[in-house]
Legacy VTK file of the C-alpha trace (Angstrom):
# vtk DataFile Version 3.0
C-alpha trace
ASCII
DATASET POLYDATA
POINTS 422 float
-10.502 27.211 -16.484
-13.446 28.979 -18.058
-16.356 30.243 -15.981
-19.272 27.885 -15.691
-17.045 24.812 -15.519
-18.836 21.630 -14.445
-18.971 20.524 -10.841
-16.430 17.819 -9.965
-16.750 15.259 -7.182
-13.442 14.904 -5.399
-13.441 11.086 -5.268
-12.963 11.200 -9.048
-9.720 13.131 -8.593
-7.977 10.739 -6.193
-4.868 9.331 -7.839
-5.375 11.042 -11.202
-2.199 12.135 -13.026
-1.002 15.749 -12.885
0.648 17.117 -16.033
2.639 20.215 -16.882
1.716 22.310 -19.976
3.902 20.258 -22.356
2.308 16.964 -21.297
4.987 15.616 -18.955
3.572 13.967 -15.855
4.432 15.759 -12.615
2.788 13.297 -10.252
-0.624 12.202 -8.994
-3.298 13.827 -6.840
-3.022 12.542 -3.268
-5.564 14.841 -1.605
-7.122 18.303 -1.747
-6.666 21.048 0.844
-9.557 23.249 1.955
-10.046 25.948 4.570
-13.290 25.929 6.531
-14.944 29.335 6.944
-17.101 30.963 9.569
-20.826 30.199 9.503
-22.216 28.200 6.609
-20.057 29.691 3.877
-18.630 27.005 1.574
-14.974 26.149 2.260
-12.403 27.647 -0.044
-10.273 25.097 -1.891
-6.634 26.116 -1.383
-4.884 23.586 -3.564
-3.960 19.966 -4.086
-1.478 17.657 -2.407
0.420 16.035 -5.271
2.665 13.016 -4.897
5.435 13.710 -7.381
7.351 10.971 -9.136
9.928 10.796 -6.344
7.065 10.014 -3.888
7.414 13.408 -2.197
4.072 15.019 -1.326
4.036 18.689 -2.345
1.408 21.420 -2.303
0.154 22.881 -5.582
-2.037 25.996 -5.108
-5.241 26.200 -7.138
-3.796 29.326 -8.753
-1.173 27.042 -10.352
-3.808 24.687 -11.756
-5.177 25.515 -15.176
-7.361 22.484 -15.848
-9.254 19.980 -13.707
-11.159 16.974 -14.996
-11.953 13.480 -13.781
-9.071 12.019 -15.746
-6.284 14.565 -15.309
-5.089 17.812 -13.772
-3.028 20.406 -15.668
-0.650 22.794 -13.891
1.301 25.845 -15.001
4.429 23.729 -14.693
5.854 25.688 -11.740
5.838 23.381 -8.712
7.417 24.150 -5.353
9.117 20.905 -4.321
9.039 21.707 -0.607
7.289 18.913 1.268
3.636 19.569 2.121
2.900 20.275 5.769
-0.709 20.707 6.847
-1.553 23.855 8.832
-4.017 23.905 11.759
-6.626 25.851 9.751
-6.508 23.413 6.803
-8.537 20.276 6.178
-7.643 17.385 3.903
-10.746 16.784 1.833
-10.305 13.069 1.135
-8.578 12.251 4.385
-10.774 14.186 6.808
-14.132 15.128 5.284
-15.309 11.880 3.704
-17.172 9.398 5.938
-17.950 12.024 8.569
-21.281 11.969 10.350
-22.842 15.412 9.878
-26.307 16.844 10.473
-28.901 18.096 8.003
-29.820 21.592 9.191
-33.458 21.384 8.103
-34.363 18.078 9.780
-31.605 17.730 12.396
-30.992 14.236 10.954
-27.538 12.633 11.048
-26.153 11.587 7.656
-22.862 10.170 6.378
-20.715 12.096 3.882
-19.981 9.956 0.820
-18.390 12.656 -1.345
-18.093 16.417 -1.819
-18.102 18.464 -5.023
-15.929 21.401 -6.007
-16.639 24.156 -8.499
-14.766 27.173 -9.783
-16.441 30.496 -9.055
-17.604 32.479 -12.114
-15.114 35.035 -13.440
-12.612 34.124 -10.694
-9.837 31.637 -10.129
-11.159 30.663 -6.698
-12.640 27.223 -6.060
-15.147 26.216 -3.405
-16.668 23.045 -2.007
-20.290 23.758 -2.770
-22.098 20.397 -2.647
-22.119 17.435 -0.267
-23.244 13.939 -1.282
-24.674 12.201 1.776
-26.559 9.066 2.734
-29.262 8.815 5.316
-29.069 6.017 7.855
-26.161 4.717 9.895
-22.714 4.498 8.369
-20.863 1.241 7.887
-19.954 -1.340 5.313
-23.613 -2.096 4.453
-24.446 1.292 2.978
-27.127 0.247 0.556
-29.851 1.030 3.056
-30.966 4.645 3.205
-31.490 7.398 0.677
-28.530 9.157 -0.947
-28.865 12.818 -1.846
-26.794 15.833 -2.824
-27.247 18.996 -0.768
-25.663 22.427 -0.553
-22.773 22.853 1.837
-24.915 25.238 3.883
-27.530 22.494 4.343
-25.286 20.473 6.668
-23.412 21.193 9.860
-20.741 19.337 11.813
-17.635 19.460 9.639
-15.769 21.653 12.097
-16.255 19.217 14.982
-13.652 16.653 15.923
-15.270 13.284 15.314
-14.282 10.222 17.319
-16.259 7.611 15.424
-15.561 8.641 11.850
-15.856 5.813 9.371
-13.470 5.188 6.509
-15.375 3.161 3.925
-15.535 5.903 1.299
-11.912 6.889 1.750
-10.946 3.227 1.375
-13.098 2.948 -1.749
-11.500 6.089 -3.165
-8.030 4.543 -2.856
-9.146 1.052 -3.857
-7.081 0.924 -7.055
-3.851 2.188 -5.513
-0.906 -0.160 -5.237
-0.137 -1.180 -1.637
2.984 1.026 -1.554
0.992 4.068 -2.702
-1.851 3.409 -0.260
0.749 2.982 2.493
2.210 6.362 1.590
-1.245 7.970 1.773
-1.919 6.233 5.087
1.409 7.395 6.512
0.427 11.043 5.994
-2.930 10.774 7.786
-3.352 11.633 11.467
-2.920 8.689 13.873
-6.684 8.731 14.575
-7.602 8.671 10.882
-4.896 6.102 10.138
-6.404 3.728 12.712
-9.894 4.226 11.239
-8.742 3.467 7.702
-6.759 0.431 8.868
-9.851 -0.878 10.652
-11.872 -0.552 7.423
-9.390 -2.483 5.243
-9.811 -6.229 4.862
-7.097 -8.463 6.308
-5.277 -9.183 3.030
-5.258 -5.534 1.933
-4.095 -4.342 5.351
-1.363 -6.998 5.363
-0.094 -5.785 1.967
-0.126 -2.173 3.166
1.601 -2.944 6.479
4.464 -4.541 4.564
5.056 -1.166 2.853
4.799 1.083 5.926
7.623 2.397 8.123
8.239 0.352 11.235
6.722 2.910 13.629
3.462 2.989 11.652
3.334 -0.814 11.549
3.657 -1.079 15.326
1.140 1.716 15.911
-1.511 0.177 13.653
-1.004 -3.374 14.915
-1.282 -2.126 18.498
-4.697 -0.556 17.829
-6.202 -3.725 16.349
-7.964 -6.292 18.495
-5.517 -9.113 19.212
-7.501 -11.718 17.250
-7.564 -9.483 14.181
-3.893 -8.560 14.598
-3.085 -12.282 14.489
-5.215 -12.702 11.345
-3.373 -9.839 9.626
0.004 -11.287 10.594
-1.073 -14.608 9.046
-1.923 -12.776 5.809
1.491 -11.083 5.657
4.503 -12.700 4.030
6.162 -14.752 6.792
9.419 -12.798 6.582
7.609 -9.455 6.940
5.523 -10.792 9.823
8.699 -12.017 11.524
10.368 -8.611 11.102
7.337 -6.850 12.606
6.951 -9.236 15.523
10.624 -8.971 16.361
10.083 -5.275 17.168
7.381 -5.992 19.757
7.877 -6.661 23.471
8.417 -10.354 24.182
5.058 -10.877 25.911
3.109 -9.220 23.062
5.032 -11.228 20.491
4.307 -14.547 22.200
0.648 -13.699 22.723
0.147 -12.929 19.013
2.072 -16.023 17.917
-0.167 -18.139 20.146
-3.266 -16.648 18.489
-1.972 -17.366 14.973
-2.668 -20.623 13.139
-0.012 -23.160 14.265
1.466 -23.661 10.770
1.747 -19.894 10.170
3.237 -19.314 13.595
5.749 -22.131 12.994
7.008 -20.462 9.801
7.395 -17.134 11.571
9.160 -18.659 14.579
11.563 -20.464 12.254
12.457 -17.194 10.518
12.907 -15.361 13.811
15.510 -17.933 14.834
17.936 -16.570 12.207
19.963 -13.391 12.436
18.138 -10.566 10.671
20.867 -9.701 8.146
21.434 -13.254 6.906
19.861 -15.274 4.095
17.754 -17.134 6.685
16.508 -13.885 8.178
15.738 -12.426 4.742
14.037 -15.410 3.131
10.371 -16.208 2.678
9.250 -19.734 3.470
6.692 -19.836 0.638
8.526 -20.215 -2.714
7.128 -22.350 -5.554
8.163 -25.943 -4.828
7.564 -28.772 -7.340
8.310 -32.487 -7.277
10.604 -33.981 -9.953
7.667 -35.590 -11.784
5.837 -32.252 -12.240
5.568 -30.944 -15.802
6.203 -27.561 -17.380
2.416 -27.141 -17.538
2.224 -27.694 -13.770
4.986 -25.159 -13.202
3.354 -22.484 -15.388
0.045 -22.979 -13.600
1.779 -22.255 -10.271
3.632 -19.263 -11.690
0.346 -17.759 -12.875
-1.061 -17.524 -9.333
-2.138 -13.930 -8.842
-0.942 -13.496 -5.271
2.685 -14.327 -6.133
5.165 -11.481 -6.301
7.028 -11.133 -9.634
10.276 -12.126 -7.917
8.862 -15.374 -6.499
7.191 -16.173 -9.840
10.519 -15.858 -11.686
11.587 -19.408 -10.881
10.482 -22.683 -9.340
12.430 -25.005 -7.073
12.466 -28.740 -7.707
12.673 -30.859 -4.560
11.849 -34.331 -3.348
8.890 -34.643 -0.952
7.784 -33.123 1.334
6.743 -30.116 -0.764
6.475 -27.645 2.122
9.618 -25.986 3.443
11.810 -27.417 4.821
11.506 -29.794 1.888
13.126 -33.055 0.959
16.360 -32.952 -1.006
16.730 -29.804 -3.134
17.493 -30.782 -6.770
17.765 -27.423 -8.494
16.050 -24.370 -9.924
14.072 -23.883 -13.139
13.881 -20.310 -14.410
10.674 -18.902 -15.860
12.232 -18.253 -19.282
13.241 -21.908 -19.537
9.653 -22.932 -18.783
8.480 -20.828 -21.724
10.899 -22.495 -24.133
9.983 -26.138 -23.504
6.859 -28.212 -24.335
4.148 -28.366 -21.621
4.607 -32.142 -21.082
8.345 -31.844 -20.283
9.302 -32.899 -16.749
10.811 -30.075 -14.705
13.442 -32.478 -13.369
15.001 -32.501 -16.838
15.302 -28.689 -16.891
16.845 -27.915 -13.509
19.819 -25.595 -13.242
21.879 -27.661 -10.826
25.023 -25.568 -11.362
23.603 -22.586 -9.449
24.948 -22.880 -5.889
22.246 -22.241 -3.256
22.668 -19.895 -0.319
23.143 -21.199 3.191
20.821 -19.788 5.875
23.725 -18.129 7.703
25.082 -16.350 4.610
25.571 -12.680 5.627
23.842 -9.862 3.757
26.972 -8.586 1.886
27.542 -12.087 0.485
23.860 -12.382 -0.458
24.104 -9.059 -2.305
27.194 -10.177 -4.207
25.456 -13.461 -5.078
22.489 -11.640 -6.640
24.786 -9.345 -8.599
27.052 -12.153 -9.803
24.245 -14.386 -11.083
21.784 -11.643 -12.202
18.964 -13.068 -10.065
15.722 -11.717 -8.616
15.307 -14.680 -6.232
17.632 -17.302 -4.789
17.195 -20.639 -2.974
18.239 -21.065 0.655
19.300 -24.646 1.499
20.504 -26.105 4.804
23.391 -28.511 5.407
21.164 -31.569 4.936
20.158 -30.389 1.445
16.592 -29.299 2.289
15.155 -26.134 0.756
14.312 -23.718 3.574
12.969 -20.848 1.507
13.965 -18.207 -1.014
15.442 -14.728 -0.758
13.944 -12.146 -3.140
15.651 -9.023 -4.405
13.089 -6.692 -2.789
13.986 -8.037 0.652
17.675 -7.550 -0.088
17.025 -3.926 -1.095
14.939 -3.335 2.038
17.941 -4.220 4.177
20.497 -2.343 2.065
18.597 0.948 2.199
18.607 3.140 5.346
16.125 2.164 8.062
13.988 5.225 7.339
14.052 4.898 3.535
10.245 4.680 3.311
10.038 8.139 4.890
12.970 9.640 3.014
12.338 11.878 0.036
14.239 11.078 -3.149
15.652 14.358 -4.452
16.023 15.046 -8.132
18.279 17.894 -9.073
16.113 20.668 -10.516
13.110 18.372 -10.953
9.797 19.846 -12.093
10.877 23.433 -11.691
11.455 23.073 -7.939
LINES 1 423
422 0 1 2 3 4 5 6 7 8 9 10 11 12 13 14 15 16 17 18 19 20 21 22 23 24 25 26 27 28 29 30 31 32 33 34 35 36 37 38 39 40 41 42 43 44 45 46 47 48 49 50 51 52 53 54 55 56 57 58 59 60 61 62 63 64 65 66 67 68 69 70 71 72 73 74 75 76 77 78 79 80 81 82 83 84 85 86 87 88 89 90 91 92 93 94 95 96 97 98 99 100 101 102 103 104 105 106 107 108 109 110 111 112 113 114 115 116 117 118 119 120 121 122 123 124 125 126 127 128 129 130 131 132 133 134 135 136 137 138 139 140 141 142 143 144 145 146 147 148 149 150 151 152 153 154 155 156 157 158 159 160 161 162 163 164 165 166 167 168 169 170 171 172 173 174 175 176 177 178 179 180 181 182 183 184 185 186 187 188 189 190 191 192 193 194 195 196 197 198 199 200 201 202 203 204 205 206 207 208 209 210 211 212 213 214 215 216 217 218 219 220 221 222 223 224 225 226 227 228 229 230 231 232 233 234 235 236 237 238 239 240 241 242 243 244 245 246 247 248 249 250 251 252 253 254 255 256 257 258 259 260 261 262 263 264 265 266 267 268 269 270 271 272 273 274 275 276 277 278 279 280 281 282 283 284 285 286 287 288 289 290 291 292 293 294 295 296 297 298 299 300 301 302 303 304 305 306 307 308 309 310 311 312 313 314 315 316 317 318 319 320 321 322 323 324 325 326 327 328 329 330 331 332 333 334 335 336 337 338 339 340 341 342 343 344 345 346 347 348 349 350 351 352 353 354 355 356 357 358 359 360 361 362 363 364 365 366 367 368 369 370 371 372 373 374 375 376 377 378 379 380 381 382 383 384 385 386 387 388 389 390 391 392 393 394 395 396 397 398 399 400 401 402 403 404 405 406 407 408 409 410 411 412 413 414 415 416 417 418 419 420 421
């Protein structure tokens, strides 16, 4: 990059794509790595942590980066695919420097770090963190109070101190647009202290989505650091099957205490799922599929399918049942696939479109049989019906894959032979 390049605030780099010289995407920026220096000298930027397309986090030195802008990063194309491991002298810029409480040297006033800026040194390839964007006043969610200002790195002190009350609002805002699986991956690589701080700053729905994507150990660790009332709220926001899986890993007394704190209807769904063996259709299913009565129309069905919080697998089909509409339902009549809904007039009754030839799964169907069922009928979701003919729930393909993959698959790197010059 040419000398005199503009200053770049690091929050603008979070999640941006990283390309090789021919324009192929290597991955996305996960964090930046800096080394603090003695005295008030600005930290030297060592490189970037890049999450490559196989979800492995690798280190790319700044000497391998030829272009940096808010919208993209360009590398030389030579990337060492060895997994990034942070050294004791290194600091993660996004993960550890943002939201810190530091002190203005001139006034001895405590301020909160909102962002930091990097700049390439003239006539050199070295980069430094030279500016700090801070806000006066106490940190927290209500940040509008207090003056925001940009100061030189040397104008503040306190970055080298271990901080026990570090906030996480700016880090959360930086990763706001990440998918839950990507945010979970970023969270997994933070220190336990920082992970707890970020989890505390997420709202219940967002934390629930992220917990569903985390390895089991991280789930238990985070849930254990939440106040019990909030832990119960987060469990309510999770898909019932994921909440049941998580609770089943807790000691019996903790599990019962959290279930008691949950809303009775949510706790009932979770208890019902925990009654089934884990690797069966009943243990895999969610209790919240789209259920419609026979007199519902195609227009009604499409309105339900369009609900934003539905996963693509659950939105792929609706289940027609007699009342009651909540699982376990009245008599299950059949399934209507999304494509069929698109082909028929809006006023058509769904009862006239049901696929009654598709045999439902029983709750005790073992995982191998469930897998064969999905493969045989080319499905992304399948109904689970008990002996009395009531719909109990639906199994989705993502839950099947979760149980087919190794237990530690979320932490396992996917290797690509010769990928990206590694």
